[in-house]
N, C-alpha and C positions, 0 to 999 in steps of 0.2 A: 504494500500500500504506500502510495507516494503522498506525503504531507507537505504543506507549504503555507505561505502567508495567505490570508483571505483575499481571493481574487474578485470579490464582488465589487461592482462599480455602481455609480448612480444611474447609468444608462439602463433603460428598460429593455426587455425583450420584445421584439416585434411579434404581433399575433401570428400564429402558425397558419391560420385559415382566414380566407376572405369571407365577409358576410354572405349568407345565402338569401333566398327570397324573403320578402316581408312576412312577418308572422300573421297567421290567421287569427281570428277572434278566439278560437278554441285554444290555440297555442299561447296567446297572451294570458288566458286564464290558467292554463296548466303550469306555465313557467313564471307566474306572477311573483312568486317569492324570490326568484332569481332577478327579475327585472327591478326589484326594489333595492338590491344590494349595490352599494357604492362600488364603482369600477366595472359593474356588469351592464345592466340595462338591455335595451332591445338589440342593439348592434352585437353585443357579446353573445346573446342568445342565438342570434342568426348565425354567428360563427360556429357555435356548437352544433347547430342543426346541419351545417354544411361540412362538418368534419368527418374524416375517415380515420378511424382508430383501429389498430390491431392489438388484441389482448392475447398474450401468450400464457396459456394455462387457464383452465376453467375449474380450478381447485380452491385451496384455502385463500390465496390472495385474489384469484380471479373472481371469487364470489362477491366480495364487496366492490371490487373494481367494476364489474359488469353491472351490478345493481345500481350503483351511484352514477355511472356514466349513462346508463339507460334512462334513469330518472331525470338526469340533467338535460337530456335531449340531444346527446351526441348522435348525429344523423345516421352514421353507418358504423357498425361494429363487426369486425372479423374476429372470430374466436378460433384459436389454434390449440388443439389438445389431442393426444392420441390415446388417452386413457378411458376406462369405463368406471362407473361408480362402484365403489366398494363400501361395505358397511363401516370400515374404519375411517372413511372420509367424512361421515356425517357429523362427527364431533365438531367440525369447523367449516365444512364446505356447505354453507347454509342455503345455496340456491338449489341443491339437490334434495330429493325426498327418498324415504325408505323404500317406497314401492318402485323406485327407479334403479335399485341395485342391479348391476349388470348392464345397464344402458350406457350408451356413449355419452360422455360428459358434455361434448359440444352440443348434442341435440337437447339434452336436459337444460343446458344453459340458454340455448336459443329460445326454448319455450318460456323460460323465466323472463327473458328480455321482452319477448313479444307480449306476454301478459302484463308486464309493467308499463310499457310505453309503445303504442302502435306507430308512433312517429319514427321509430328506430328501425332501420334496415339491418338485417343480420346475415352474415355469410359464415358458414362453418367449414373448418378444414380439419378433418379427423386424420391427423398425421403428426409425426415427430419432426421437429425442426432439426436440420443437419446443416453443416457448412455447404453442402451441395444444393439444398433447396431453399435456404433462408432468404436470399435476395428475391427469389421468385415469390415467396410468401409475403414479404414485407413491402415490395414495390407498390406504389400507388396509394400509400397511406400517408397521412400527415404526422402520425405519432404512434409510437410503440409503447405499450405497458407490459413489462416483462415480469410475470408472476411465476416463472419456471421454478422448479424445485431441484435442479441439478446444474452443475457447472458446464458440462458440454453444451447444453441448450443455451445457457446464458451467454457463453462465448460466441456461439453461432449467431445468436440474435445481435449481440453487440457489434461483431465484425461486419455483418451485413448492413446493419443500420448506419454504421460509420461510413461504409462504402457508398451507401445511397444518400447520405446526408439527412437521415431521419432522426429526430430526437427520440430518446428512450427514457422513460421513467422506470427505475429499477429498484428492486428490494429483495432482501433475503431474510428469512425468519427461522429461528430454531429455539425451542424451549421457551425461554422468557425474553429472548433478545432479538433485535431486528436492526437492519441497516437499510437506509433509503437514500437515493440520490437521483438527480435528473441529469442526463448527459445530452448536451445540445451541440452537435457538430458545427464547426464554424464560429462558434461563440468564443470571444477572446477569453483565454484561460480555461476553456472547457476541457473536460476529461472524459475518458471512456472507461469501460470495465477493465481494459487491459492496463490503464494507468493505475487503477485501484489494486488489481491483482494481475501482475504481468503474466504469470503462468498458472494454469489450473492446478489445484491441489490433487493429490492422489485420493481416490474414492475412500480408502480406508482411513484417511486423515480427517475427513469431514463427514460426520454421521448425518444421515438423512433424518427427516421428521419421523419416518417409520421406525428408525432405530433409537432416536433420542427423545422423541415426542415434541409437542408444541402446544402452548396454551392457545386454545381455540379462539378466545376473545382477542388475542394479540393480532392474529391475521386480519380480523375485522378492523382493528385500529389502524394497522399498517396499510391495508388495501384502501381504506378511506382516505388516508393521507395521499396515497398514489393517485386516487381519483381527483382529489383537490389539486394536486400538481398538474394533472392533465388539463383541467378546466383553466387554470392560470396560463399555461403554455398556449393553449388553443386561442384564448381570448386576449392574451397579451397584457395582463395586469398582475400586480402583486410582485412578490419576490420568490421565484421558484428555487428549488434546491440545486442550483447550478454552481459548481465549484465547491459544494459543501456536502458532507456526508452526515446524515442525521442518525444518531445511535439511540435506540429505544431500549430501556431496561424495564420491562413490565413488572418484574418482581419487586423492584423498589419504586416503580412508577416515576422514573427519572428519564430525561432526555438530555443529550449534549450534542454539540456539533464538532466536526473535525474539518478544517479547511483543506482543500485538495488543490493540487497543481498538476499539470501534465508532466509526464515522466521526462519529456524532452528527447527521448530516443524511441524511434519506431521499432518495436521488436518484430522480427519475422515470425510468422505463424509456424510453429514447429510441425513438420509433417507427421511426427510421431511424438509420443511422450518423451521427456528428457530421460537419458540413460540413468537407470537406478541400479542399486546393488541388489540384484535379484537372487533369491534363494529358491532352488527347486524344491517343491513340496509334493509329496504323494497325497492323493485324496482317497477317501473311502466313503461308500454310500451309506445312507441311513439304514438301509436294510442289512448291510454287512455289520454295522455297529450293533444293531439289534440282535443279530445272530451271535456275535461275540459275547454280548451280555447274557444271552440265553445259555450259551455254553458254560459261562462262568457260574450261572445259577445251577445248572445241572451238575456241575462239579462241586457243589456245596460252597461256592464262594471262592474256590481256587481257580486254577487254570492259568498257565504261564502266558498264554496268548491274549488274555483279557487286558484291554488297554485301560489306562487312566483317562477318564473323560474330563476335559477342562472347558467349562462354559465361560467365555470371556465377555459376555454381555454385561449390561449395567444392572445394579440391584433391582430397579423397578421392573426390568424384563425378567430377571430370575423369579420374581414373585408371581409371574404369570405361568410358570411351570418350567421344568428342566427335564433333561434325559435322566432317568433313574441312576443315582449314584454319582452324578457329576459333581466335580469341585467347581465352585462358583467364585471366580476371581476376575474382576473387570479388566479389560485390555490395558487400561492405563497403568494398573498396578503391575501386571505382567511385564510391561515394558521397562519398569524400574528395576527388575531383577538383574543383578550383575553376575550371579552365579546360581547354580541349581541347588546347592546344599540347603536342605531344610524347606525347599519350596514345593516340591512334588515327590510323591512316592516313586520308587524305582519302577522301571518298565516302560513299555511303549505308551505314547500319549496321543489321544485324538482330541483335537481342538475344534470347537464350533462356536458360532455366534448366531445371529439371526439368519443371515443368508450366505456369508462367507468372507467379506473383506476384512473385518476385524480379526477373524480367526486366522486368516493367512498372515496378517501382520504379526500377531502374537506367536504363531508357529515359527515364522522366520526368525523371530528374536530368540526363541528357545533353541533353534538350530545353531544360531550364532554363538550362544553362550555354552554350547557343548552338549545338548541333549541328543542322544544317539538315534532315537526313533520317534519321529513326530509326523503325524498325518492330520489332515483337515477333513471334517465331515462335509461332503459336498451338499450345498443347499442349506446348511445350517438347521436350526430348530424348525424352520418352516417345512423343510423336506421331511424331518422326523414326524411332524404333525400330519403332513399330507399322506405319508406312506407307511407310518408305523403306529402312531398314537393320535388319532383324530379327536380324542377326548380333550386334548389340550386346546386352549383358545388360540386361534390365529390372530395376528396383529400386524 
């Protein structure tokens, strides 16, 4: 992350969108509370109705973004998401409904927008954004709101938007914390995601919401801020988060700002991930682990081939259920071990987490400090639940 002196100036940002046609009588009534706000008025509302905005993700951040942009009268919304509704989404993704589990999120989101405001045109793209298709998906829009939940998508969106000269309102949320900023190409002192994070982190270094959790109300708070940023940028009033990173701590309910500056050096996009110190790891399936445990039980608790099971998830995940007999040690603690003495029983070890990344990181560390037999359970606890013990709750 590149920090610097505050680059804000007194010059305002020009509106992103020209005013559309005059408001109808019905629109004056619908948007009357906007028309009364200083800095908005009729012309600003006409700009909103003439705007074309693409929203990346119809999930936790996408829910408040789409709701408030639709209610505000943004004339065209393109919704991009390749996922379907899952029960675990409903704790925070409030535009979806229980009866919609298994349905495409873009379709559920489009129905929500149509029901909220018939003035808004909606286009859905049920696809994952990649470096290959990002520019095609973003071109023709005035603004991008990035509510993606993974770094590959965020970088694909940022790079394409920078190339096209389209501003991006960006945020990331995890547990009780959030970061929010607005990237406006061509603006003096503007930054992009690659100025903030020049290289993407490894998946095992950044837990997802599905692994670490997220406060549901926080995504509502952050998505609403993003929608407010969009309105300001489209209409050209106020002071958007350009050159500033807003940090939100929902646990203490505090916010603070970090001024940003461009890195000054254009980094080439790496064709591959940077070279890392890789440790080859053997994997074992959930079914094979189950068979090894059954053999140990048949032998009365003995059996030289029975592995030590090491669950490296977080304590809150352990509380949801573990593989029988597993030792529960969070990955962060495992990575502090400098030697094996007193840490694990002797014998082969099978490491698992939710799906695999944390287990591979912990297993590689065990190999580096000298453990002779380490394997990773393919697919983690979710594979165990799916193929061995469906009585455990999935999450």
